BARO-689635 format. One line per field, with one value per residue (C-alpha): residue number from 1; residue in three letters; x, y, z. Coordinates in steps of 0.02 Angstrom, whole numbers, plus 50000, padded with zeros to 5 digits. Example, Ala and Ser with C-alpha at 12.3 -4.5 7.8 and 13.67 -1.06 7.14 Angstrom:
resi c(1:2)
resn c(ALA:SER)
px c(50615:50684)
py c(49775:49947)
pz c(50390:50357)
END
This chain:
resi c(1:2:3:4:5:6:7:8:9:10:11:12:13:14:15:16:17:18:19:20:21:22:23:24:25:26:27:28:29:30:31:32:33:34:35:36:37:38:39:40:41:42:43:44:45:46:47:48:49:50:51:52:53:54:55:56:57:58:59:60:61:62:63:64:65:66:67:68:69:70:71:72:73:74:75:76:77:78:79:80:81:82:83:84:85:86:87:88:89:90:91:92:93:94:95:96:97:98:99:100:101:102:103:104:105:106:107:108:109:110:111:112:113:114:115:116:117:118:119:120:121:122:123:124:125:126:127:128:129:130:131:132:133:134:135:136:137:138:139:140:141:142:143:144:145:146:147:148:149:150:151:152:153:154:155:156:157:158:159:160:161:162:163:164:165:166:167:168:169:170:171:172:173:174:175:176:177:178:179:180:181:182:183:184:185:186:187:188:189:190:191:192:193:194:195:196:197:198:199:200:201:202:203:204:205:206:207:208:209:210:211)
resn c(MET:PHE:TYR:LYS:THR:LEU:LEU:ASN:GLN:ASP:GLU:LEU:SER:GLN:PHE:PHE:ASP:GLY:ILE:ASP:ASN:TYR:ARG:HIS:LYS:LEU:ILE:PHE:GLU:MET:ILE:TYR:GLU:LEU:GLY:CYS:ARG:ILE:GLY:GLU:PHE:VAL:ARG:ILE:GLN:VAL:LYS:HIS:LEU:ASN:PHE:SER:ARG:SER:THR:VAL:LEU:PHE:PRO:ALA:GLU:ASN:THR:LYS:THR:LYS:HIS:ALA:ARG:ILE:SER:TYR:LEU:PRO:LYS:GLY:LEU:THR:ASN:GLU:VAL:LYS:SER:MET:LEU:LYS:GLN:LYS:GLY:ILE:ILE:GLY:LYS:ARG:ASP:GLU:LYS:VAL:ILE:LYS:PRO:GLU:ALA:TYR:LEU:PHE:HIS:HIS:GLY:THR:SER:TRP:ASN:LYS:ARG:TYR:THR:GLU:ASN:ARG:ILE:ARG:GLN:ILE:PHE:GLN:HIS:TYR:VAL:VAL:LYS:ALA:ASP:LEU:GLN:HIS:VAL:TYR:GLY:GLN:ASP:THR:LEU:GLY:ARG:ASN:LEU:LYS:MET:PHE:THR:VAL:HIS:SER:LEU:ARG:HIS:GLY:HIS:ILE:PHE:HIS:TYR:VAL:VAL:ASP:LYS:LYS:VAL:PRO:LEU:PRO:ILE:VAL:GLN:LYS:GLN:VAL:GLY:HIS:LYS:ASN:LEU:LYS:THR:THR:SER:VAL:TYR:LEU:GLN:PRO:SER:THR:GLU:LYS:MET:ALA:GLN:ALA:TYR:ASN:ALA:ALA:ARG:ASN:GLU:GLU:LYS:SER:THR)
px c(53526:53518:53645:53685:53557:53445:53284:53141:53006:52897:53042:53121:52950:52947:53125:53105:52928:53013:53139:53081:53231:53218:53406:53426:53293:53362:53543:53467:53355:53506:53617:53477:53434:53617:53663:53829:53950:53953:54130:54081:53921:54006:54127:53995:54030:53903:54020:53985:53804:53720:53553:53501:53534:53499:53661:53799:53991:54093:54267:54402:54485:54321:54275:54333:54366:54467:54358:54252:54065:53911:53741:53567:53473:53275:53222:53125:53270:53374:53257:53252:53442:53435:53307:53417:53568:53470:53417:53599:53653:53771:53662:53582:53395:53353:53483:53520:53698:53828:53914:54013:54054:54182:54053:54018:53838:53811:53913:53925:53818:53893:54057:54027:54201:54192:54105:54002:54112:54060:54037:53922:53819:53828:53771:53621:53567:53570:53470:53326:53337:53320:53180:53087:53108:53191:53367:53422:53589:53645:53800:53967:54136:54305:54307:54142:54048:53870:53843:53696:53593:53556:53701:53702:53759:53589:53528:53649:53611:53430:53445:53525:53401:53247:53299:53346:53228:53066:53080:53159:53299:53432:53575:53710:53633:53617:53794:53845:53740:53824:54003:54044:54179:54096:53922:53974:54009:53828:53751:53819:53682:53546:53540:53356:53295:53203:53044:53064:53097:52936:52839:52909:52878:52696:52663:52724:52622:52465:52491:52500:52341:52247:52299)
py c(46532:46340:46230:46042:45976:45831:45771:45793:45655:45707:45734:45566:45480:45568:45517:45330:45329:45381:45241:45107:44989:44875:44852:45044:45075:44943:45029:45198:45122:45032:45186:45289:45154:45120:45302:45260:45347:45303:45235:45124:45061:45006:44904:44801:44617:44469:44411:44573:44537:44449:44388:44317:44489:44609:44691:44755:44751:44901:44843:44973:44977:45024:45170:45350:45350:45181:45118:44960:44970:44860:44947:44894:44860:44846:44658:44696:44763:44613:44494:44584:44578:44387:44360:44452:44355:44189:44239:44282:44106:44193:44109:43937:43948:43804:43785:43982:43941:44080:44011:44166:44264:44380:44440:44616:44656:44761:44718:44731:44590:44421:44499:44468:44528:44695:44820:44969:45134:45280:45387:45260:45271:45464:45459:45341:45459:45615:45532:45493:45652:45752:45626:45674:45856:45886:45944:46125:46206:46345:46397:46339:46291:46360:46238:46302:46138:46151:46137:46036:46044:45858:45726:45539:45609:45690:45507:45497:45674:45628:45465:45565:45707:45593:45472:45583:45732:45643:45474:45525:45394:45441:45531:45409:45271:45358:45407:45222:45181:45303:45284:45455:45473:45587:45664:45838:45774:45694:45855:45959:45860:45925:46105:46155:46117:46252:46145:46141:46321:46359:46243:46341:46512:46457:46388:46547:46653:46545:46565:46743:46760:46659:46764)
pz c(50754:50749:50830:50841:50961:51007:50919:51028:51051:50911:50791:50851:50808:50637:50601:50643:50546:50388:50391:50270:50281:50427:50449:50451:50576:50692:50677:50737:50860:50946:50939:51024:51155:51198:51196:51121:51008:50827:50833:50981:50881:50721:50821:50901:50874:50910:51047:51138:51157:51306:51248:51407:51497:51352:51368:51251:51305:51239:51264:51323:51155:51072:51179:51175:51367:51347:51486:51460:51499:51492:51422:51426:51268:51277:51271:51114:51020:51081:51016:50844:50835:50876:50741:50610:50658:50643:50469:50421:50491:50621:50759:50746:50711:50826:50957:50955:50974:50912:50758:50719:50873:50779:50660:50659:50708:50555:50407:50215:50136:50169:50225:50410:50451:50360:50473:50430:50428:50529:50375:50298:50460:50454:50263:50303:50448:50344:50209:50330:50429:50272:50206:50365:50334:50498:50445:50459:50405:50519:50443:50354:50431:50367:50225:50163:50215:50286:50472:50509:50656:50674:50670:50728:50895:50912:50951:51096:51158:51146:51245:51388:51389:51363:51497:51629:51606:51526:51600:51766:51759:51882:51813:51882:51793:51628:51653:51669:51523:51398:51471:51538:51660:51778:51810:51750:51573:51571:51641:51495:51391:51499:51444:51420:51247:51154:51169:51370:51358:51267:51386:51538:51466:51415:51584:51665:51548:51584:51773:51759:51662:51791:51929)
END
């Protein structure tokens, strides 16, 4: 039976490769690299970005835990965000001065003070995960709605698993990046994926055959 889980590295590449809208791709790359919750992401304003340090501030009132944190955003993505904001006139093209610090990072058209909703981000995500032929339905809830294997939260889950297990980033650092109160909460996301299980069993079988 399927269950909500992370996108493995191949699936993640397949997902991103299928996104043909630049802004949409930037949205999901940021959610993945920040390891943030969708409710935190849609509330990011320009004033929360520190371009020189490549960081994003999540104020306490915008987080699930009600604790402020600062998360790192890769320099390349930071520069892409800056370029986007220059094109929109939110940052000066020459002096790079922030003109509209209160503007939401992702907003509707020219309405810089009207942020994307969480549901809109979910809809966009589902469009691309279905387009990439990655989505699976594993059941229905009590209201008869389909339960889907992959959700936007799969990107946060993937960030934690990939950076701790695959990239060997120390667990306390990832905990701080994603805003968990304790290591136990972060560790829940490190349950072996079916891919890792398969690799382990195949390795064991190969070792058995060689003896």
